FIVOMAR-77791 format. One record per residue: residue in one letter; chain; x, y, z of N, C-alpha, C in turn. Coordinates in nm, 2 decimals. Example, Ala and Ser with C-alpha at 12.3 -4.5 7.8 and 13.67 -1.06 7.14 Angstrom:
2
<node res="A" chain="A" n_xx="1.32" n_yy="-0.57" n_zz="0.78" ca_xx="1.23" ca_yy="-0.45" ca_zz="0.78" c_xx="1.32" c_yy="-0.33" c_zz="0.78"/>
<node res="S" chain="A" n_xx="1.28" n_yy="-0.22" n_zz="0.71" ca_xx="1.37" ca_yy="-0.11" ca_zz="0.71" c_xx="1.29" c_yy="0.00" c_zz="0.79"/>
# end
This chain:
136
<node res="M" chain="A" n_xx="-2.10" n_yy="-1.38" n_zz="-9.45" ca_xx="-2.15" ca_yy="-1.38" ca_zz="-9.32" c_xx="-2.16" c_yy="-1.53" c_zz="-9.27"/>
<node res="A" chain="A" n_xx="-2.09" n_yy="-1.56" n_zz="-9.16" ca_xx="-2.09" ca_yy="-1.70" ca_zz="-9.11" c_xx="-2.22" c_yy="-1.73" c_zz="-9.05"/>
<node res="T" chain="A" n_xx="-2.26" n_yy="-1.86" n_zz="-9.06" ca_xx="-2.38" ca_yy="-1.91" ca_zz="-9.00" c_xx="-2.36" c_yy="-1.94" c_zz="-8.85"/>
<node res="Q" chain="A" n_xx="-2.46" n_yy="-1.96" n_zz="-8.78" ca_xx="-2.45" ca_yy="-1.99" ca_zz="-8.64" c_xx="-2.37" c_yy="-2.11" c_zz="-8.62"/>
<node res="R" chain="A" n_xx="-2.40" n_yy="-2.21" n_zz="-8.70" ca_xx="-2.32" ca_yy="-2.34" ca_zz="-8.69" c_xx="-2.17" c_yy="-2.32" c_zz="-8.71"/>
<node res="Q" chain="A" n_xx="-2.14" n_yy="-2.25" n_zz="-8.82" ca_xx="-2.00" ca_yy="-2.22" ca_zz="-8.84" c_xx="-1.93" c_yy="-2.15" c_zz="-8.72"/>
<node res="L" chain="A" n_xx="-2.00" n_yy="-2.05" n_zz="-8.67" ca_xx="-1.94" ca_yy="-1.98" ca_zz="-8.55" c_xx="-1.93" c_yy="-2.07" c_zz="-8.43"/>
<node res="R" chain="A" n_xx="-2.03" n_yy="-2.16" n_zz="-8.41" ca_xx="-2.02" ca_yy="-2.25" ca_zz="-8.30" c_xx="-1.91" c_yy="-2.35" c_zz="-8.31"/>
<node res="V" chain="A" n_xx="-1.90" n_yy="-2.41" n_zz="-8.43" ca_xx="-1.79" ca_yy="-2.51" ca_zz="-8.46" c_xx="-1.65" c_yy="-2.44" c_zz="-8.45"/>
<node res="G" chain="A" n_xx="-1.64" n_yy="-2.32" n_zz="-8.51" ca_xx="-1.52" ca_yy="-2.25" ca_zz="-8.50" c_xx="-1.47" c_yy="-2.22" c_zz="-8.36"/>
<node res="E" chain="A" n_xx="-1.57" n_yy="-2.18" n_zz="-8.27" ca_xx="-1.54" ca_yy="-2.15" ca_zz="-8.13" c_xx="-1.49" c_yy="-2.28" c_zz="-8.06"/>
<node res="E" chain="A" n_xx="-1.56" n_yy="-2.39" n_zz="-8.09" ca_xx="-1.52" ca_yy="-2.52" ca_zz="-8.03" c_xx="-1.38" c_yy="-2.56" c_zz="-8.07"/>
<node res="I" chain="A" n_xx="-1.35" n_yy="-2.54" n_zz="-8.20" ca_xx="-1.22" ca_yy="-2.57" ca_zz="-8.25" c_xx="-1.11" c_yy="-2.48" c_zz="-8.18"/>
<node res="R" chain="A" n_xx="-1.15" n_yy="-2.36" n_zz="-8.17" ca_xx="-1.05" ca_yy="-2.26" ca_zz="-8.10" c_xx="-1.02" c_yy="-2.31" c_zz="-7.96"/>
<node res="H" chain="A" n_xx="-1.13" n_yy="-2.35" n_zz="-7.89" ca_xx="-1.10" ca_yy="-2.40" ca_zz="-7.75" c_xx="-1.02" c_yy="-2.52" c_zz="-7.75"/>
<node res="E" chain="A" n_xx="-1.04" n_yy="-2.61" n_zz="-7.84" ca_xx="-0.96" ca_yy="-2.74" ca_zz="-7.84" c_xx="-0.82" c_yy="-2.71" c_zz="-7.88"/>
<node res="L" chain="A" n_xx="-0.79" n_yy="-2.62" n_zz="-7.98" ca_xx="-0.66" ca_yy="-2.59" ca_zz="-8.01" c_xx="-0.59" c_yy="-2.52" c_zz="-7.90"/>
<node res="A" chain="A" n_xx="-0.66" n_yy="-2.43" n_zz="-7.83" ca_xx="-0.60" ca_yy="-2.36" ca_zz="-7.72" c_xx="-0.56" c_yy="-2.46" c_zz="-7.61"/>
<node res="S" chain="A" n_xx="-0.64" n_yy="-2.56" n_zz="-7.59" ca_xx="-0.62" ca_yy="-2.66" ca_zz="-7.49" c_xx="-0.49" c_yy="-2.74" c_zz="-7.52"/>
<node res="V" chain="A" n_xx="-0.48" n_yy="-2.77" n_zz="-7.65" ca_xx="-0.36" ca_yy="-2.85" ca_zz="-7.70" c_xx="-0.23" c_yy="-2.77" c_zz="-7.67"/>
<node res="F" chain="A" n_xx="-0.24" n_yy="-2.64" n_zz="-7.70" ca_xx="-0.12" ca_yy="-2.55" ca_zz="-7.68" c_xx="-0.09" c_yy="-2.54" c_zz="-7.53"/>
<node res="M" chain="A" n_xx="-0.20" n_yy="-2.53" n_zz="-7.45" ca_xx="-0.18" ca_yy="-2.52" ca_zz="-7.30" c_xx="-0.12" c_yy="-2.64" c_zz="-7.24"/>
<node res="R" chain="A" n_xx="-0.16" n_yy="-2.76" n_zz="-7.29" ca_xx="-0.10" ca_yy="-2.88" ca_zz="-7.24" c_xx="0.04" c_yy="-2.90" c_zz="-7.28"/>
<node res="G" chain="A" n_xx="0.08" n_yy="-2.84" n_zz="-7.39" ca_xx="0.22" ca_yy="-2.85" ca_zz="-7.43" c_xx="0.24" c_yy="-2.98" c_zz="-7.51"/>
<node res="D" chain="A" n_xx="0.14" n_yy="-3.03" n_zz="-7.58" ca_xx="0.14" ca_yy="-3.16" ca_zz="-7.65" c_xx="0.19" c_yy="-3.14" c_zz="-7.79"/>
<node res="V" chain="A" n_xx="0.22" n_yy="-3.02" n_zz="-7.84" ca_xx="0.25" ca_yy="-2.99" ca_zz="-7.98" c_xx="0.39" c_yy="-3.05" c_zz="-8.00"/>
<node res="P" chain="A" n_xx="0.41" n_yy="-3.13" n_zz="-8.11" ca_xx="0.54" ca_yy="-3.18" ca_zz="-8.14" c_xx="0.63" c_yy="-3.08" c_zz="-8.22"/>
<node res="W" chain="A" n_xx="0.68" n_yy="-2.99" n_zz="-8.15" ca_xx="0.77" ca_yy="-2.89" ca_zz="-8.21" c_xx="0.90" c_yy="-2.95" c_zz="-8.26"/>
<node res="P" chain="A" n_xx="0.95" n_yy="-2.91" n_zz="-8.37" ca_xx="1.08" ca_yy="-2.96" ca_zz="-8.42" c_xx="1.19" c_yy="-2.93" c_zz="-8.32"/>
<node res="A" chain="A" n_xx="1.28" n_yy="-3.02" n_zz="-8.31" ca_xx="1.39" ca_yy="-3.01" ca_zz="-8.21" c_xx="1.47" c_yy="-2.88" c_zz="-8.24"/>
<node res="D" chain="A" n_xx="1.49" n_yy="-2.84" n_zz="-8.36" ca_xx="1.57" ca_yy="-2.72" ca_zz="-8.40" c_xx="1.50" c_yy="-2.59" c_zz="-8.38"/>
<node res="F" chain="A" n_xx="1.37" n_yy="-2.60" n_zz="-8.34" ca_xx="1.29" ca_yy="-2.47" ca_zz="-8.33" c_xx="1.33" c_yy="-2.39" c_zz="-8.21"/>
<node res="G" chain="A" n_xx="1.38" n_yy="-2.46" n_zz="-8.11" ca_xx="1.42" ca_yy="-2.38" ca_zz="-7.99" c_xx="1.32" c_yy="-2.39" c_zz="-7.88"/>
<node res="K" chain="A" n_xx="1.31" n_yy="-2.28" n_zz="-7.81" ca_xx="1.21" ca_yy="-2.27" ca_zz="-7.70" c_xx="1.07" c_yy="-2.28" c_zz="-7.75"/>
<node res="T" chain="A" n_xx="0.99" n_yy="-2.35" n_zz="-7.68" ca_xx="0.85" ca_yy="-2.37" ca_zz="-7.72" c_xx="0.77" c_yy="-2.24" c_zz="-7.69"/>
<node res="P" chain="A" n_xx="0.71" n_yy="-2.18" n_zz="-7.80" ca_xx="0.64" ca_yy="-2.05" ca_zz="-7.78" c_xx="0.50" c_yy="-2.07" c_zz="-7.71"/>
<node res="F" chain="A" n_xx="0.46" n_yy="-1.97" n_zz="-7.65" ca_xx="0.32" ca_yy="-1.96" ca_zz="-7.60" c_xx="0.24" c_yy="-1.91" c_zz="-7.71"/>
<node res="I" chain="A" n_xx="0.13" n_yy="-1.98" n_zz="-7.75" ca_xx="0.05" ca_yy="-1.94" ca_zz="-7.87" c_xx="-0.09" c_yy="-1.90" c_zz="-7.82"/>
<node res="T" chain="A" n_xx="-0.14" n_yy="-1.79" n_zz="-7.88" ca_xx="-0.28" ca_yy="-1.75" ca_zz="-7.86" c_xx="-0.35" c_yy="-1.78" c_zz="-7.98"/>
<node res="V" chain="A" n_xx="-0.46" n_yy="-1.85" n_zz="-7.97" ca_xx="-0.55" ca_yy="-1.88" ca_zz="-8.08" c_xx="-0.66" c_yy="-1.77" c_zz="-8.07"/>
<node res="T" chain="A" n_xx="-0.66" n_yy="-1.67" n_zz="-8.16" ca_xx="-0.76" ca_yy="-1.56" ca_zz="-8.15" c_xx="-0.89" c_yy="-1.59" c_zz="-8.21"/>
<node res="E" chain="A" n_xx="-0.89" n_yy="-1.66" n_zz="-8.32" ca_xx="-1.01" ca_yy="-1.69" ca_zz="-8.39" c_xx="-1.00" c_yy="-1.81" c_zz="-8.48"/>
<node res="V" chain="A" n_xx="-1.11" n_yy="-1.88" n_zz="-8.51" ca_xx="-1.11" ca_yy="-1.99" ca_zz="-8.60" c_xx="-1.23" c_yy="-1.96" c_zz="-8.70"/>
<node res="Q" chain="A" n_xx="-1.20" n_yy="-1.96" n_zz="-8.83" ca_xx="-1.31" ca_yy="-1.94" ca_zz="-8.93" c_xx="-1.32" c_yy="-2.07" c_zz="-9.00"/>
<node res="V" chain="A" n_xx="-1.45" n_yy="-2.11" n_zz="-9.01" ca_xx="-1.48" ca_yy="-2.24" ca_zz="-9.07" c_xx="-1.56" c_yy="-2.22" c_zz="-9.20"/>
<node res="S" chain="A" n_xx="-1.53" n_yy="-2.30" n_zz="-9.30" ca_xx="-1.60" ca_yy="-2.29" ca_zz="-9.43" c_xx="-1.74" c_yy="-2.33" c_zz="-9.41"/>
<node res="P" chain="A" n_xx="-1.83" n_yy="-2.29" n_zz="-9.50" ca_xx="-1.97" ca_yy="-2.33" ca_zz="-9.49" c_xx="-2.00" c_yy="-2.48" c_zz="-9.49"/>
<node res="D" chain="A" n_xx="-1.91" n_yy="-2.56" n_zz="-9.56" ca_xx="-1.93" ca_yy="-2.71" ca_zz="-9.55" c_xx="-1.86" c_yy="-2.77" c_zz="-9.43"/>
<node res="L" chain="A" n_xx="-1.80" n_yy="-2.69" n_zz="-9.35" ca_xx="-1.73" ca_yy="-2.74" ca_zz="-9.22" c_xx="-1.62" c_yy="-2.83" c_zz="-9.25"/>
<node res="R" chain="A" n_xx="-1.56" n_yy="-2.83" n_zz="-9.37" ca_xx="-1.45" ca_yy="-2.92" ca_zz="-9.40" c_xx="-1.31" c_yy="-2.85" c_zz="-9.39"/>
<node res="N" chain="A" n_xx="-1.31" n_yy="-2.72" n_zz="-9.39" ca_xx="-1.19" ca_yy="-2.64" ca_zz="-9.38" c_xx="-1.20" c_yy="-2.54" c_zz="-9.27"/>
<node res="A" chain="A" n_xx="-1.09" n_yy="-2.51" n_zz="-9.20" ca_xx="-1.09" ca_yy="-2.41" ca_zz="-9.10" c_xx="-0.95" c_yy="-2.34" c_zz="-9.10"/>
<node res="Y" chain="A" n_xx="-0.96" n_yy="-2.21" n_zz="-9.08" ca_xx="-0.84" ca_yy="-2.13" ca_zz="-9.06" c_xx="-0.83" c_yy="-2.08" c_zz="-8.92"/>
<node res="A" chain="A" n_xx="-0.72" n_yy="-2.12" n_zz="-8.85" ca_xx="-0.70" ca_yy="-2.08" ca_zz="-8.72" c_xx="-0.60" c_yy="-1.96" c_zz="-8.72"/>
<node res="F" chain="A" n_xx="-0.64" n_yy="-1.85" n_zz="-8.66" ca_xx="-0.56" ca_yy="-1.73" ca_zz="-8.65" c_xx="-0.48" c_yy="-1.73" c_zz="-8.52"/>
<node res="I" chain="A" n_xx="-0.35" n_yy="-1.73" n_zz="-8.53" ca_xx="-0.27" ca_yy="-1.74" ca_zz="-8.41" c_xx="-0.17" c_yy="-1.63" c_zz="-8.39"/>
<node res="M" chain="A" n_xx="-0.12" n_yy="-1.61" n_zz="-8.27" ca_xx="-0.02" ca_yy="-1.51" ca_zz="-8.25" c_xx="0.07" c_yy="-1.57" c_zz="-8.13"/>
<node res="P" chain="A" n_xx="0.20" n_yy="-1.58" n_zz="-8.16" ca_xx="0.29" ca_yy="-1.62" ca_zz="-8.05" c_xx="0.30" c_yy="-1.51" c_zz="-7.95"/>
<node res="L" chain="A" n_xx="0.32" n_yy="-1.54" n_zz="-7.83" ca_xx="0.34" ca_yy="-1.44" ca_zz="-7.72" c_xx="0.46" c_yy="-1.35" c_zz="-7.76"/>
<node res="G" chain="A" n_xx="0.43" n_yy="-1.22" n_zz="-7.75" ca_xx="0.53" ca_yy="-1.12" ca_zz="-7.79" c_xx="0.54" c_yy="-1.10" c_zz="-7.94"/>
<node res="G" chain="A" n_xx="0.47" n_yy="-1.17" n_zz="-8.02" ca_xx="0.47" ca_yy="-1.15" ca_zz="-8.16" c_xx="0.60" c_yy="-1.19" c_zz="-8.23"/>
<node res="E" chain="A" n_xx="0.68" n_yy="-1.28" n_zz="-8.16" ca_xx="0.81" ca_yy="-1.31" ca_zz="-8.21" c_xx="0.80" c_yy="-1.44" c_zz="-8.30"/>
<node res="R" chain="A" n_xx="0.88" n_yy="-1.44" n_zz="-8.41" ca_xx="0.89" ca_yy="-1.55" ca_zz="-8.50" c_xx="0.76" c_yy="-1.60" c_zz="-8.55"/>
<node res="V" chain="A" n_xx="0.67" n_yy="-1.51" n_zz="-8.59" ca_xx="0.54" ca_yy="-1.54" ca_zz="-8.63" c_xx="0.54" c_yy="-1.62" c_zz="-8.76"/>
<node res="A" chain="A" n_xx="0.60" n_yy="-1.58" n_zz="-8.86" ca_xx="0.60" ca_yy="-1.65" ca_zz="-8.99" c_xx="0.66" c_yy="-1.79" c_zz="-8.97"/>
<node res="E" chain="A" n_xx="0.77" n_yy="-1.80" n_zz="-8.90" ca_xx="0.83" ca_yy="-1.94" ca_zz="-8.87" c_xx="0.73" c_yy="-2.03" c_zz="-8.80"/>
<node res="T" chain="A" n_xx="0.66" n_yy="-1.97" n_zz="-8.70" ca_xx="0.57" ca_yy="-2.05" ca_zz="-8.62" c_xx="0.45" c_yy="-2.10" c_zz="-8.70"/>
<node res="V" chain="A" n_xx="0.40" n_yy="-2.01" n_zz="-8.78" ca_xx="0.29" ca_yy="-2.05" ca_zz="-8.87" c_xx="0.33" c_yy="-2.15" c_zz="-8.97"/>
<node res="K" chain="A" n_xx="0.45" n_yy="-2.14" n_zz="-9.02" ca_xx="0.50" ca_yy="-2.24" ca_zz="-9.12" c_xx="0.51" c_yy="-2.38" c_zz="-9.05"/>
<node res="I" chain="A" n_xx="0.56" n_yy="-2.38" n_zz="-8.93" ca_xx="0.58" ca_yy="-2.51" ca_zz="-8.86" c_xx="0.44" c_yy="-2.57" c_zz="-8.82"/>
<node res="L" chain="A" n_xx="0.35" n_yy="-2.49" n_zz="-8.78" ca_xx="0.22" ca_yy="-2.54" ca_zz="-8.74" c_xx="0.14" c_yy="-2.59" c_zz="-8.86"/>
<node res="N" chain="A" n_xx="0.16" n_yy="-2.53" n_zz="-8.98" ca_xx="0.10" ca_yy="-2.58" ca_zz="-9.10" c_xx="0.16" c_yy="-2.72" c_zz="-9.14"/>
<node res="K" chain="A" n_xx="0.29" n_yy="-2.73" n_zz="-9.11" ca_xx="0.35" ca_yy="-2.86" ca_zz="-9.14" c_xx="0.30" c_yy="-2.98" c_zz="-9.06"/>
<node res="I" chain="A" n_xx="0.26" n_yy="-2.94" n_zz="-8.93" ca_xx="0.22" ca_yy="-3.05" ca_zz="-8.84" c_xx="0.06" c_yy="-3.04" c_zz="-8.82"/>
<node res="A" chain="A" n_xx="-0.01" n_yy="-2.98" n_zz="-8.92" ca_xx="-0.15" ca_yy="-2.96" ca_zz="-8.90" c_xx="-0.23" c_yy="-3.09" c_zz="-8.89"/>
<node res="G" chain="A" n_xx="-0.17" n_yy="-3.20" n_zz="-8.94" ca_xx="-0.23" ca_yy="-3.33" ca_zz="-8.92" c_xx="-0.24" c_yy="-3.38" c_zz="-8.78"/>
<node res="F" chain="A" n_xx="-0.15" n_yy="-3.34" n_zz="-8.70" ca_xx="-0.15" ca_yy="-3.36" ca_zz="-8.55" c_xx="-0.27" c_yy="-3.30" c_zz="-8.49"/>
<node res="F" chain="A" n_xx="-0.30" n_yy="-3.18" n_zz="-8.53" ca_xx="-0.41" ca_yy="-3.10" ca_zz="-8.47" c_xx="-0.55" c_yy="-3.16" c_zz="-8.52"/>
<node res="R" chain="A" n_xx="-0.55" n_yy="-3.20" n_zz="-8.64" ca_xx="-0.67" ca_yy="-3.26" ca_zz="-8.70" c_xx="-0.70" c_yy="-3.39" c_zz="-8.62"/>
<node res="H" chain="A" n_xx="-0.60" n_yy="-3.47" n_zz="-8.60" ca_xx="-0.62" ca_yy="-3.60" ca_zz="-8.53" c_xx="-0.67" c_yy="-3.57" c_zz="-8.39"/>
<node res="D" chain="A" n_xx="-0.61" n_yy="-3.47" n_zz="-8.32" ca_xx="-0.65" ca_yy="-3.44" ca_zz="-8.19" c_xx="-0.80" c_yy="-3.39" c_zz="-8.18"/>
<node res="L" chain="A" n_xx="-0.84" n_yy="-3.31" n_zz="-8.28" ca_xx="-0.98" ca_yy="-3.26" ca_zz="-8.30" c_xx="-1.07" c_yy="-3.38" c_zz="-8.32"/>
<node res="A" chain="A" n_xx="-1.03" n_yy="-3.48" n_zz="-8.40" ca_xx="-1.11" ca_yy="-3.59" ca_zz="-8.43" c_xx="-1.14" c_yy="-3.67" c_zz="-8.30"/>
<node res="K" chain="A" n_xx="-1.05" n_yy="-3.68" n_zz="-8.21" ca_xx="-1.07" ca_yy="-3.75" ca_zz="-8.08" c_xx="-1.16" c_yy="-3.67" c_zz="-7.99"/>
<node res="S" chain="A" n_xx="-1.16" n_yy="-3.54" n_zz="-7.99" ca_xx="-1.23" ca_yy="-3.46" ca_zz="-7.89" c_xx="-1.37" c_yy="-3.40" c_zz="-7.94"/>
<node res="M" chain="A" n_xx="-1.39" n_yy="-3.40" n_zz="-8.07" ca_xx="-1.51" ca_yy="-3.34" ca_zz="-8.13" c_xx="-1.60" c_yy="-3.44" c_zz="-8.19"/>
<node res="K" chain="A" n_xx="-1.73" n_yy="-3.41" n_zz="-8.18" ca_xx="-1.83" ca_yy="-3.50" ca_zz="-8.24" c_xx="-1.88" c_yy="-3.44" c_zz="-8.37"/>
<node res="L" chain="A" n_xx="-1.80" n_yy="-3.46" n_zz="-8.48" ca_xx="-1.84" ca_yy="-3.41" ca_zz="-8.61" c_xx="-1.83" c_yy="-3.52" c_zz="-8.71"/>
<node res="R" chain="A" n_xx="-1.91" n_yy="-3.52" n_zz="-8.81" ca_xx="-1.90" ca_yy="-3.62" ca_zz="-8.92" c_xx="-1.77" c_yy="-3.61" c_zz="-8.99"/>
<node res="Y" chain="A" n_xx="-1.73" n_yy="-3.49" n_zz="-9.03" ca_xx="-1.60" ca_yy="-3.46" ca_zz="-9.09" c_xx="-1.52" c_yy="-3.36" c_zz="-9.01"/>
<node res="V" chain="A" n_xx="-1.40" n_yy="-3.40" n_zz="-8.98" ca_xx="-1.32" ca_yy="-3.31" ca_zz="-8.90" c_xx="-1.25" c_yy="-3.21" c_zz="-9.00"/>
<node res="P" chain="A" n_xx="-1.26" n_yy="-3.08" n_zz="-8.98" ca_xx="-1.20" ca_yy="-2.99" ca_zz="-9.08" c_xx="-1.05" c_yy="-3.00" c_zz="-9.09"/>
<node res="V" chain="A" n_xx="-1.00" n_yy="-2.97" n_zz="-9.20" ca_xx="-0.86" ca_yy="-2.95" ca_zz="-9.23" c_xx="-0.82" c_yy="-2.82" c_zz="-9.17"/>
<node res="V" chain="A" n_xx="-0.73" n_yy="-2.81" n_zz="-9.08" ca_xx="-0.69" ca_yy="-2.69" ca_zz="-9.01" c_xx="-0.57" c_yy="-2.63" c_zz="-9.07"/>
<node res="R" chain="A" n_xx="-0.58" n_yy="-2.50" n_zz="-9.11" ca_xx="-0.47" ca_yy="-2.43" ca_zz="-9.16" c_xx="-0.44" c_yy="-2.31" c_zz="-9.07"/>
<node res="F" chain="A" n_xx="-0.32" n_yy="-2.28" n_zz="-9.05" ca_xx="-0.29" ca_yy="-2.17" ca_zz="-8.95" c_xx="-0.25" c_yy="-2.04" c_zz="-9.03"/>
<node res="K" chain="A" n_xx="-0.29" n_yy="-1.93" n_zz="-8.98" ca_xx="-0.25" ca_yy="-1.80" ca_zz="-9.03" c_xx="-0.21" c_yy="-1.71" c_zz="-8.92"/>
<node res="A" chain="A" n_xx="-0.13" n_yy="-1.61" n_zz="-8.94" ca_xx="-0.09" ca_yy="-1.51" ca_zz="-8.84" c_xx="-0.21" c_yy="-1.42" c_zz="-8.83"/>
<node res="D" chain="A" n_xx="-0.24" n_yy="-1.38" n_zz="-8.70" ca_xx="-0.34" ca_yy="-1.28" ca_zz="-8.68" c_xx="-0.28" c_yy="-1.14" c_zz="-8.69"/>
<node res="T" chain="A" n_xx="-0.33" n_yy="-1.07" n_zz="-8.78" ca_xx="-0.28" ca_yy="-0.93" ca_zz="-8.81" c_xx="-0.36" c_yy="-0.83" c_zz="-8.74"/>
<node res="S" chain="A" n_xx="-0.47" n_yy="-0.87" n_zz="-8.67" ca_xx="-0.56" ca_yy="-0.77" ca_zz="-8.61" c_xx="-0.49" c_yy="-0.68" c_zz="-8.50"/>
<node res="F" chain="A" n_xx="-0.38" n_yy="-0.74" n_zz="-8.44" ca_xx="-0.31" ca_yy="-0.66" ca_zz="-8.34" c_xx="-0.23" c_yy="-0.55" c_zz="-8.41"/>
<node res="D" chain="A" n_xx="-0.17" n_yy="-0.58" n_zz="-8.52" ca_xx="-0.10" ca_yy="-0.48" ca_zz="-8.60" c_xx="-0.19" c_yy="-0.37" c_zz="-8.65"/>
<node res="Y" chain="A" n_xx="-0.31" n_yy="-0.41" n_zz="-8.69" ca_xx="-0.41" ca_yy="-0.32" ca_zz="-8.74" c_xx="-0.45" c_yy="-0.23" c_zz="-8.63"/>
<node res="A" chain="A" n_xx="-0.48" n_yy="-0.28" n_zz="-8.51" ca_xx="-0.52" ca_yy="-0.20" ca_zz="-8.40" c_xx="-0.41" c_yy="-0.10" c_zz="-8.36"/>
<node res="E" chain="A" n_xx="-0.29" n_yy="-0.15" n_zz="-8.36" ca_xx="-0.18" ca_yy="-0.06" ca_zz="-8.33" c_xx="-0.16" c_yy="0.06" c_zz="-8.43"/>
<node res="N" chain="A" n_xx="-0.18" n_yy="0.02" n_zz="-8.55" ca_xx="-0.18" ca_yy="0.13" ca_zz="-8.66" c_xx="-0.29" c_yy="0.23" c_zz="-8.64"/>
<node res="I" chain="A" n_xx="-0.41" n_yy="0.19" n_zz="-8.61" ca_xx="-0.52" ca_yy="0.28" ca_zz="-8.58" c_xx="-0.49" c_yy="0.37" c_zz="-8.47"/>
<node res="E" chain="A" n_xx="-0.43" n_yy="0.31" n_zz="-8.36" ca_xx="-0.39" ca_yy="0.39" ca_zz="-8.24" c_xx="-0.29" c_yy="0.49" c_zz="-8.28"/>
<node res="K" chain="A" n_xx="-0.19" n_yy="0.46" n_zz="-8.36" ca_xx="-0.09" ca_yy="0.56" ca_zz="-8.40" c_xx="-0.15" c_yy="0.67" c_zz="-8.48"/>
<node res="I" chain="A" n_xx="-0.24" n_yy="0.64" n_zz="-8.57" ca_xx="-0.31" ca_yy="0.74" ca_zz="-8.65" c_xx="-0.39" c_yy="0.83" c_zz="-8.56"/>
<node res="L" chain="A" n_xx="-0.46" n_yy="0.78" n_zz="-8.46" ca_xx="-0.55" ca_yy="0.86" ca_zz="-8.38" c_xx="-0.46" c_yy="0.96" c_zz="-8.29"/>
<node res="H" chain="A" n_xx="-0.34" n_yy="0.92" n_zz="-8.26" ca_xx="-0.25" ca_yy="1.00" ca_zz="-8.18" c_xx="-0.16" c_yy="1.09" c_zz="-8.26"/>
<node res="D" chain="A" n_xx="-0.17" n_yy="1.09" n_zz="-8.39" ca_xx="-0.09" ca_yy="1.17" ca_zz="-8.47" c_xx="-0.13" c_yy="1.32" c_zz="-8.45"/>
<node res="P" chain="A" n_xx="-0.04" n_yy="1.41" n_zz="-8.44" ca_xx="-0.07" ca_yy="1.55" ca_zz="-8.41" c_xx="-0.16" c_yy="1.61" c_zz="-8.52"/>
<node res="K" chain="A" n_xx="-0.15" n_yy="1.57" n_zz="-8.64" ca_xx="-0.23" ca_yy="1.62" ca_zz="-8.75" c_xx="-0.38" c_yy="1.58" c_zz="-8.73"/>
<node res="V" chain="A" n_xx="-0.40" n_yy="1.46" n_zz="-8.67" ca_xx="-0.54" ca_yy="1.42" ca_zz="-8.65" c_xx="-0.59" c_yy="1.48" c_zz="-8.52"/>
<node res="V" chain="A" n_xx="-0.51" n_yy="1.49" n_zz="-8.42" ca_xx="-0.55" ca_yy="1.54" ca_zz="-8.29" c_xx="-0.60" c_yy="1.68" c_zz="-8.30"/>
<node res="K" chain="A" n_xx="-0.54" n_yy="1.76" n_zz="-8.38" ca_xx="-0.58" ca_yy="1.90" ca_zz="-8.39" c_xx="-0.72" c_yy="1.92" c_zz="-8.45"/>
<node res="D" chain="A" n_xx="-0.77" n_yy="1.82" n_zz="-8.52" ca_xx="-0.90" ca_yy="1.82" ca_zz="-8.58" c_xx="-1.01" c_yy="1.77" c_zz="-8.49"/>
<node res="L" chain="A" n_xx="-0.97" n_yy="1.71" n_zz="-8.38" ca_xx="-1.07" ca_yy="1.65" ca_zz="-8.29" c_xx="-1.14" c_yy="1.76" c_zz="-8.20"/>
<node res="T" chain="A" n_xx="-1.26" n_yy="1.74" n_zz="-8.16" ca_xx="-1.33" ca_yy="1.83" ca_zz="-8.07" c_xx="-1.27" c_yy="1.80" c_zz="-7.93"/>
<node res="E" chain="A" n_xx="-1.30" n_yy="1.89" n_zz="-7.84" ca_xx="-1.25" ca_yy="1.88" ca_zz="-7.70" c_xx="-1.30" c_yy="1.75" c_zz="-7.64"/>
<node res="V" chain="A" n_xx="-1.43" n_yy="1.71" n_zz="-7.66" ca_xx="-1.48" ca_yy="1.58" ca_zz="-7.61" c_xx="-1.41" c_yy="1.46" c_zz="-7.66"/>
<node res="E" chain="A" n_xx="-1.38" n_yy="1.46" n_zz="-7.79" ca_xx="-1.30" ca_yy="1.35" ca_zz="-7.85" c_xx="-1.16" c_yy="1.35" c_zz="-7.80"/>
<node res="K" chain="A" n_xx="-1.10" n_yy="1.46" n_zz="-7.77" ca_xx="-0.96" ca_yy="1.47" ca_zz="-7.72" c_xx="-0.96" c_yy="1.41" c_zz="-7.57"/>
<node res="D" chain="A" n_xx="-1.06" n_yy="1.45" n_zz="-7.50" ca_xx="-1.07" ca_yy="1.40" ca_zz="-7.36" c_xx="-1.09" c_yy="1.24" c_zz="-7.36"/>
<node res="A" chain="A" n_xx="-1.17" n_yy="1.19" n_zz="-7.45" ca_xx="-1.19" ca_yy="1.05" ca_zz="-7.46" c_xx="-1.06" c_yy="0.98" c_zz="-7.50"/>
<node res="L" chain="A" n_xx="-0.99" n_yy="1.04" n_zz="-7.59" ca_xx="-0.86" ca_yy="0.98" ca_zz="-7.64" c_xx="-0.76" c_yy="0.98" c_zz="-7.53"/>
<node res="S" chain="A" n_xx="-0.75" n_yy="1.09" n_zz="-7.45" ca_xx="-0.66" ca_yy="1.10" ca_zz="-7.34" c_xx="-0.70" c_yy="1.00" c_zz="-7.23"/>
<node res="D" chain="A" n_xx="-0.83" n_yy="0.98" n_zz="-7.21" ca_xx="-0.87" ca_yy="0.88" ca_zz="-7.11" c_xx="-0.83" c_yy="0.74" c_zz="-7.14"/>
<node res="D" chain="A" n_xx="-0.84" n_yy="0.71" n_zz="-7.27" ca_xx="-0.79" ca_yy="0.58" ca_zz="-7.32" c_xx="-0.65" c_yy="0.56" c_zz="-7.30"/>
<node res="A" chain="A" n_xx="-0.57" n_yy="0.67" n_zz="-7.32" ca_xx="-0.42" ca_yy="0.66" ca_zz="-7.30" c_xx="-0.39" c_yy="0.64" c_zz="-7.15"/>
<node res="D" chain="A" n_xx="-0.47" n_yy="0.70" n_zz="-7.07" ca_xx="-0.44" ca_yy="0.69" ca_zz="-6.92" c_xx="-0.47" c_yy="0.55" c_zz="-6.87"/>
<node res="E" chain="A" n_xx="-0.56" n_yy="0.48" n_zz="-6.93" ca_xx="-0.59" ca_yy="0.34" ca_zz="-6.89" c_xx="-0.48" c_yy="0.25" c_zz="-6.93"/>
<node res="D" chain="A" n_xx="-0.41" n_yy="0.27" n_zz="-7.03" ca_xx="-0.30" ca_yy="0.18" ca_zz="-7.07" c_xx="-0.19" c_yy="0.20" c_zz="-6.98"/>
# end
């Protein structure tokens, strides 16, 4: 369970990273091609605030592994930027990971709409499930 300080620092790092991506300051390699739009979904900080994992997802979920690999290669750039903008004694080392929560949610959605599962639901649950589908 993360402490309040870890959560607060993680959220501040998330905002700073998102701001760097929005400004387009990221030094992408020339051979990478078109600059992707990146969503920073969460940042988890270690208890000693020296390490942080930033969970990211490129727009459309394309080239995720390649994007994560490149971001981890240029992680020093992000740490330097965080050092300029944050008031911390130690700036955490940032490592990037792909956010798999979207895949997990999609898998749960598929399971809930499986005919084998739907037949076991009550009428109220079926109505709620169809209402969710209508909103999409």
